[in-house]
N, C-alpha and C positions, 0 to 999 in steps of 0.2 A: 633320350638317345634312341630308345627302341622305336619310337614313332618315326623318327627320322630315317632309321634303317629300313623301315617298312616302305617308305616312299621311294626308296632307291631300287626296290625290286621291279623287275620287268614282268608284266603280266603275260602269261602264256596259257592258252586254252587247249586242252586235249579232248578230242571228240572220239568216244569209243565206237565200236561197231555194234554194240548191243549193251545189255546190262553188265555191270562189273562181274568178272569171274576170274578164274585162275590164270587165264591167258594174260591178264593185265597186272598180275601181282607185283612185278618189278617196279611199275610206276607208283603203285600205292605204297610200296616199301620206301621208295625215294621221297615220296610226299610225307609220309609219317615220320621218317627219320630226319627230315629237314635238309636232305641232300640237294633238293632243287634250290632251296633258299641259299645254301652255301655257294651255289653257282650264280646267285643273284636273280633267281627266277621265282615268281609267285605263280605256281601252277594250279590250275583248276581242271579237274577231270570230269567231263559231263557225258551224258548219254545222247545219242543222235536224236534230233527232234524232227525237223522237216526235211526228209530226203536222205539220200545216201551220203555216208561220211566222205567219200572221195570228192563228191560235188561240193560239199560244205567247205572242205579244205581248199579246193580250187578257187572258190570265191572269197576266201579269207574269213570265214566264220570262226575258224579256229586255226591255231598254228600247226598243230600235229593231229593226226588221226590214226585210228586202227582200221586197216583194210585187209585185202587179200590179193595175192599175186594175180589171180584171175581178173579181179575188178580193176586193178591198176592197168593191166595189159589192154583190157577192153576199153577203158577210158582213154588210153593213148592211141588206140587204133580206130577210134570213132571218127565220124565226119568232122566234129569239132573237138579235137583232143583236149583233155583237161591238163592244165599246167601243174602236174604233180610228179613226185618221185618217191619211191620207197627208200627209206634211209636205214632201216634195220629189220631183220627177220626176228620175230618173237620166238619162234620155234624153228629148228633147223630142218626137220622132216615133216611131211604131211602125216599127221597122226589121226587119220580118219579112215573110214571104210564102210563096207556094207554089212548090215546086221540083220539076222533073221532069228526067229524064236526056234529053239531046238525041237519043240513039239511038232514042227511042220516038216522037219527033215529036208530043209533047203540048205545044203552044205557047201555048194559051189555055184559059180556063176552059170554053169550048165543047167542048173535047176531053176534059173530065173525065167525061162520061157513060159509064157502064159500066166505069169504071176502079177501081183499088184505092188507097185512101188509108190510110197508116199514121200514127198519132199517139198522143197520150197519153190520149185519151178524155175530154177536158173538155167541158162543155156549150157553152162559147163557141166551141169548135172546130167542132162540127157546125153551129152556128148560122151561123158565118161562111161555111162551105162551102155551106150551103143558100142563104144570101143571094146569094152571088156567082154560083152556078150558076143560080138562078132569074132573076137579073138578066140572065144571058147567054142565057136562053131554053132551058136544058137541065134535064132532070129529075133533081133531087137524089136521089130514091129509087133511082136506078140506080147510085149510088156505093156501092162496097163499102168500109165502114170497119172497119179492124182496129187493134189496139193494136201499137205499134212494138216490135220485139224488141231495140232498142238497137244494131242493127248499123250505123246511120248511113247515109251517102249510098250505100254499095255496094248497099243493098237496092233502090235505084231501077233497077238493071239487071236485077233478078229479078222476083218476084211483085208487088212494090210499085211503083205508078206515080207517086204524088204524096206529098210530105211537106211539113211546115211548117218552113221554115228561118229562122234568125236570121242576117241579113247579116253581122254582126260576128264570127260564129263559124263557122256551117255553110258559108256561101258561101266563106269564106276557106280552110276545110279542103279544099273541092272544088278551089279554085284551086291550092293547094299540091300536091294529088294529081294535077293535070292532068285532073280529072273535069269534063266539060262539062255544065252545066245550063241549062235554061230557067228563068227566075226571074220571078215575078209578085208585086210588093209588094202586100200586102193593102190598104194605104191608097190605092193607085191603083184598086183594084177597088170599094171602097166607102169613102167618106171618113169614115164613122162608125167605121171600124175603125182610124183613126189615133189610138188611145188610148195612154195612158202605160204603158209596160212597160219596165223595172220602176219601182217607186216605193219610197221609204223611208217606213215607217209607224211610228207610235208609239201608245201607249194614251191614252185620255181621262184616265186617272189621271195620266199624266206631264204632259199639257197643263195639267191643273187644279192639280196639286200640285208639279210640278217644272219649271215653264216655263223657268226659267233654264238648266236642264240641256239641255233641247231646243234652246234658242238656242245654247248653247255648242257642243253637238255639231254642229249644222248650220253654225256659223261655221267650225269646223275642217274639216268634210267638204266644204263649199263651196270652201274654200281648196285642198283636195286635188284636187277635180275641175277647178278653174281651172288648177291646176298641170299636170294631166294633159292639158288642152287645149293648153297651150303646149309641153309637153315629152313628147310621146308615147313616144319611144324610151327615154328615161331611165326613164319610168314603167313601160314594159313590162318592163324589166330588174328594176325594183324589185318588180313584181308576181310575177316569177318566183321571188323569195325565199319568197313565201307560197304559190305554186302551182307547185312544182318539177316536177310531172309533165308539164307541157305543153311542146310544142316551142317553142323561143324564136322561131322564125320566125312561128308562128301568133300568139303574143302580140304581137310587133312589128307585124304587119300589122293585127291586130284593133285594137290601140291606135291606130294611125295612122288607121284608118277611124273609130273612135269620137271621136277628137279633134274632128272637125268636127260631130259629132252631139250631144254632151252638152248643149250650150246653143244649138243651132241655132234661129234664129228667135225667140229669147227675150231679154228684157232682161238676164237673169242666169240662172246655172245653178240648176236646181231648181224654177223658177217654173211654176205650173200655171194653167189657165184653165177657167172654168165650162163653156164651150161644148164642150170636149173631154170632160169628165165627162158633161155632159148628152146629147151626141150618142150616146155609147156606152151610156148608161143607156137612152135611147130604143130603141136597137137591141136591147138585152137584153130589154127589156119586150116589144117586137114579137115576138121569137122565144121568149118564154116561159121565158127563163133566170131571170128574176125576175118576181114577180107584182105589184110595186108600184114606182112611181118613187121614187127617192131624190134629194133635193135635193143639188146639188153642194156646198153649204156644209156638209153633213153628212159629206161624203166626204173633203174635203181642206182644208188651210189653207196659205197662203203666209206667215203672220204671223211664223214663226220663222226665215225665211231672212234672211241679211244683206242690207242695203240694196244696191240695184244700183249 
């Protein structure tokens, strides 16, 4: 009987944005606990291979992907818009910001003039820096921007002065290493930067032709994140089965931090608001990252999330 039941499951592939980490815990919980199977789905979670996740989802390499509000908006505003939509916000607020080493006494954006910033070289990155520096009354053109060499926080003691950190990961790594940082959340510097990062995306093809699959996937995924909110330590240990290369203490602390953040200020996990999409779209338009506004309704939908 078991073999027959196996055949009945619908195959679903989820493409991550990167390697498995605590942003993805709810999905691994649902996988481990058999909640996807209960919904009739055989889910496989993989890392992105050739190209950006949004593109892979658009061409049907996977049913669901992990992306970011910025990437979704850019994909929809491009010459050839990708047929994708965001269907859930993994975390409600942008929990990232600029970090500096306390030994250099760079305590505010006003101190960024003439310094060196190392990042990944995305268009949203330089726009955010330009916006916050201009707002602080300092000249953005004096900032030296370089591509990060992947050395992590240790770079901040050397030639690099500023990096973009994710609180649930980088800040905790610093804590564990006893490395003191000054940290400036981007959402405190410009409220338009409080965008959704990361988000779960799917294709228009899925929404139009397999809406029940989208609903079932989010039913189980939502259950996974709700469980992670209530049981962070258990879920950190569970994630470790899928991400064995990480220090357990890092996973535990990261999970404890995110437990309060996944559904913070929301009626339910995953829910998104027009104003968050519109605010950042306006920001991107102002800084020339996109050349036309995209309506929030074209970017996301809450319709497949379980009822609050």
